C-alpha positions as CSV (number, residue, x, y, z in Angstrom):
1,M,-61.4,-24.1,18.9
2,T,-59.3,-22.4,21.6
3,D,-57.1,-25.4,21.9
4,K,-55.6,-25.4,18.5
5,G,-54.2,-23.1,15.8
6,I,-50.9,-21.7,14.6
7,L,-51.7,-18.7,16.9
8,N,-50.9,-20.7,20.0
9,N,-48.0,-22.7,18.5
10,G,-49.8,-26.1,18.6
11,I,-50.3,-28.5,15.7
12,Q,-52.2,-31.8,15.5
13,V,-50.1,-34.5,13.9
14,E,-50.9,-38.1,13.1
15,G,-48.2,-40.8,13.1
16,G,-45.9,-41.1,10.1
17,W,-45.0,-37.4,9.8
18,S,-41.6,-35.8,10.5
19,I,-41.9,-32.1,11.3
20,D,-38.6,-30.9,10.0
21,A,-39.1,-27.2,10.6
22,N,-41.7,-25.2,12.6
23,V,-41.0,-21.6,13.5
24,F,-44.4,-21.3,15.3
25,I,-43.0,-23.0,18.4
26,D,-40.6,-20.2,18.9
27,N,-41.7,-18.0,21.8
28,N,-40.3,-15.0,19.9
29,Y,-42.5,-15.6,16.9
30,N,-45.0,-12.8,16.4
31,I,-47.8,-13.4,13.9
32,L,-47.9,-9.7,13.1
33,D,-44.3,-9.6,12.0
34,I,-43.7,-10.0,8.2
35,P,-40.9,-12.5,7.5
36,F,-38.1,-11.9,5.0
37,D,-38.8,-12.9,1.4
38,N,-38.5,-16.7,0.7
39,T,-38.6,-17.7,4.3
40,L,-39.6,-21.3,5.2
41,L,-41.9,-21.4,8.2
42,L,-42.9,-25.0,8.4
43,S,-42.0,-28.2,6.5
44,A,-43.0,-31.8,7.0
45,V,-42.6,-35.2,5.3
46,N,-44.8,-38.3,5.6
47,H,-42.6,-41.3,5.6
48,I,-45.5,-43.6,4.8
49,T,-47.2,-41.8,1.9
50,G,-44.2,-39.9,0.5
51,K,-46.0,-36.5,0.6
52,T,-44.3,-33.4,1.9
53,I,-45.9,-30.1,2.8
54,S,-44.5,-26.6,3.5
55,I,-45.6,-23.1,4.5
56,S,-43.3,-20.3,3.4
57,Y,-43.5,-16.5,3.0
58,E,-42.7,-15.6,-0.6
59,N,-42.9,-11.8,-0.9
60,S,-45.3,-8.9,-0.3
61,N,-47.1,-9.7,-3.5
62,V,-47.8,-13.4,-3.0
63,G,-47.7,-13.5,0.8
64,Y,-47.7,-16.9,2.4
65,S,-47.7,-20.1,0.3
66,F,-48.8,-23.6,1.2
67,D,-47.1,-26.2,-1.1
68,T,-47.1,-29.9,-1.4
69,C,-44.6,-32.3,-3.0
70,M,-45.1,-35.9,-3.9
71,L,-41.7,-37.6,-3.7
72,S,-40.5,-40.1,-6.3
73,R,-40.4,-43.8,-5.5
74,S,-38.0,-46.5,-6.7
75,L,-36.4,-49.6,-5.3
76,G,-39.0,-49.7,-2.5
77,E,-38.4,-46.3,-1.0
78,W,-39.3,-42.7,-1.2
79,R,-36.7,-40.5,-2.8
80,N,-36.2,-36.7,-3.1
81,D,-35.5,-36.3,-6.8
82,D,-36.3,-32.9,-8.2
83,A,-36.7,-34.3,-11.7
84,E,-39.3,-36.8,-10.6
85,N,-41.1,-35.1,-7.7
86,I,-44.5,-33.6,-8.3
87,Y,-45.0,-30.1,-6.9
88,K,-48.2,-28.2,-6.3
89,T,-49.2,-24.9,-4.7
90,I,-52.4,-25.4,-2.7
91,K,-53.0,-21.9,-1.3
92,T,-51.5,-18.4,-1.1
93,G,-52.6,-15.5,1.0
94,H,-51.6,-12.7,3.4
95,H,-53.0,-14.1,6.7
96,I,-51.0,-16.9,8.2
97,D,-53.7,-17.9,10.7
98,E,-56.0,-18.9,7.8
99,F,-53.6,-21.8,6.9
100,Y,-54.3,-23.8,10.1
101,D,-57.3,-25.7,8.9
102,L,-55.5,-26.6,5.7
103,L,-52.5,-27.7,7.6
104,S,-54.7,-30.0,9.7
105,E,-56.2,-31.6,6.6
106,Y,-52.8,-32.9,5.8
107,L,-51.2,-33.6,9.2
108,N,-54.4,-34.9,10.8
109,P,-56.5,-36.2,7.8
110,L,-58.8,-38.3,10.0
111,Q,-59.6,-35.2,12.0
112,K,-58.8,-37.0,15.3
113,D,-59.3,-34.9,18.4
114,L,-55.6,-34.8,19.1
115,I,-54.0,-32.5,21.6
116,P,-51.9,-29.9,19.7
117,L,-48.2,-30.2,20.5
118,K,-45.1,-28.0,19.9
119,I,-43.3,-30.2,17.4
120,S,-40.2,-29.4,15.3
121,S,-37.4,-31.7,14.1
122,W,-39.2,-34.8,15.4
123,T,-40.7,-37.9,13.7
124,I,-44.1,-38.8,15.1
125,I,-44.3,-42.6,14.9
126,Y,-47.7,-42.9,16.5
127,N,-50.1,-40.3,18.0
128,N,-53.5,-40.9,19.7
129,L,-53.0,-38.4,22.5
130,K,-56.4,-37.0,23.5
131,R,-57.8,-35.1,26.4
132,N,-60.6,-37.6,26.9
133,N,-59.4,-41.1,27.6
134,D,-62.8,-42.7,27.5
135,G,-62.1,-44.1,24.1
136,Y,-58.9,-45.8,25.0
137,N,-58.5,-49.5,25.4
138,D,-57.5,-50.7,28.9
139,R,-53.9,-50.7,27.7
140,E,-52.9,-48.7,24.7
141,L,-49.9,-47.0,23.1
142,I,-50.9,-43.4,22.7
143,F,-47.8,-41.5,21.6
144,S,-44.3,-42.4,20.3
145,A,-41.7,-40.1,18.7
146,T,-38.0,-40.1,17.9
147,R,-35.3,-37.6,16.9
148,G,-32.0,-39.2,16.1
149,K,-31.0,-40.9,19.3
150,L,-33.8,-39.3,21.4
151,F,-37.1,-41.0,22.0
152,I,-40.3,-40.7,23.9
153,D,-42.9,-43.4,24.2
154,I,-46.2,-43.1,26.2
155,T,-48.6,-45.9,27.1
156,Y,-52.0,-45.7,28.8
157,N,-53.0,-48.3,31.4
158,R,-56.5,-47.8,32.8
159,N,-55.9,-50.2,35.7
160,W,-53.0,-48.2,37.1
161,E,-53.4,-45.5,39.8
162,K,-51.3,-43.3,37.5
163,P,-52.3,-44.5,34.1
164,Y,-49.9,-42.6,31.9
165,Y,-46.5,-44.3,31.6
166,I,-43.7,-42.3,29.9
167,Y,-40.5,-43.9,28.7
168,M,-38.1,-41.3,27.4
169,G,-34.4,-40.9,26.9
170,L,-31.3,-41.2,24.7
171,S,-30.4,-44.4,22.9
172,K,-26.9,-45.5,21.9
173,Y,-27.9,-45.6,18.2
174,E,-30.0,-43.4,16.0
175,Y,-33.6,-44.2,15.0
176,S,-33.5,-43.5,11.2
177,E,-36.9,-44.8,10.2
178,I,-40.4,-45.4,11.5
179,V,-40.3,-48.2,14.1
180,Y,-43.0,-49.2,16.6
181,N,-40.6,-50.9,19.0
182,L,-38.1,-48.5,20.6
183,N,-35.8,-51.4,21.5
184,K,-32.3,-49.9,20.8
185,P,-30.2,-50.1,24.0
186,P,-30.6,-46.8,25.8
187,R,-27.7,-44.7,27.0
188,E,-29.9,-43.0,29.5
189,Y,-33.6,-43.1,30.2
190,Q,-36.4,-42.2,32.6
191,E,-39.7,-43.9,33.4
192,I,-42.4,-41.5,34.6
193,F,-45.9,-42.3,35.8
194,L,-48.5,-39.5,35.7
195,E,-52.1,-39.2,36.7
196,N,-53.6,-36.8,34.2
197,V,-53.0,-35.9,30.6
198,E,-52.3,-32.2,31.4
199,E,-49.1,-33.3,33.1
200,V,-48.3,-35.5,30.1
201,V,-48.6,-32.6,27.7
202,V,-46.2,-30.5,29.7
203,I,-43.6,-33.3,29.7
204,I,-44.0,-33.9,25.9
205,N,-43.7,-30.2,25.0
206,D,-40.8,-29.6,27.3
207,F,-38.9,-32.6,26.0
208,L,-39.6,-32.0,22.4
209,I,-38.2,-28.5,22.7
210,E,-35.4,-28.9,25.2
211,L,-34.2,-32.3,23.8
212,D,-31.6,-34.1,25.8
213,H,-30.9,-31.1,28.1
214,Y,-34.3,-31.9,29.6
215,L,-33.3,-35.4,30.7
216,S,-31.1,-34.3,33.6
217,G,-33.5,-31.7,34.8
218,I,-36.8,-33.5,34.9
219,P,-37.9,-34.7,38.3
220,G,-38.2,-38.5,38.6
221,K,-41.8,-39.3,39.3
222,T,-43.2,-42.7,40.3
């Protein structure tokens, strides 16, 4: 399990989740440092199921806390209503690295062999990004994510010399919900074709962290 864990900043996330906060992607984060009391470390909401999860540091007595919240639902949508939400503490403890398997149970419940990614403030629309492409169809959507006007979409095509096709950029209008067609008119975009998944992971992680500043600096590849 050298490829995953909070210790190396990567998390495995299925589609439907928005990772709203994640301090573990910060290069300055040190697992040995004790946070201030009542510090939120990670939070996420699933737009399909209405479940939210969070990891926080409470105090020296409680240590870290893993909590869930089931949002209320009315008029066909999930709503954050404190009076109707259902809250539950799943685990507390003093060793943050022990929380990874629990985190994976929620963010990756089917236990897919997904590549861990540095994700914060992004909505993962779909994710089937794996190191082994043997199980892919000849053409398949393998990753798609949005953050406001930013988007990244990756397709695998087995018949191409460079089978990984990345479409990424900045749209004119925000993506405010889960959509499988990123068809809003782009303000700027790039199309990149890559040969191996290791290159793809570098692009994803850099773009997810650097956001639109990454667009002008990335080399155009064909």
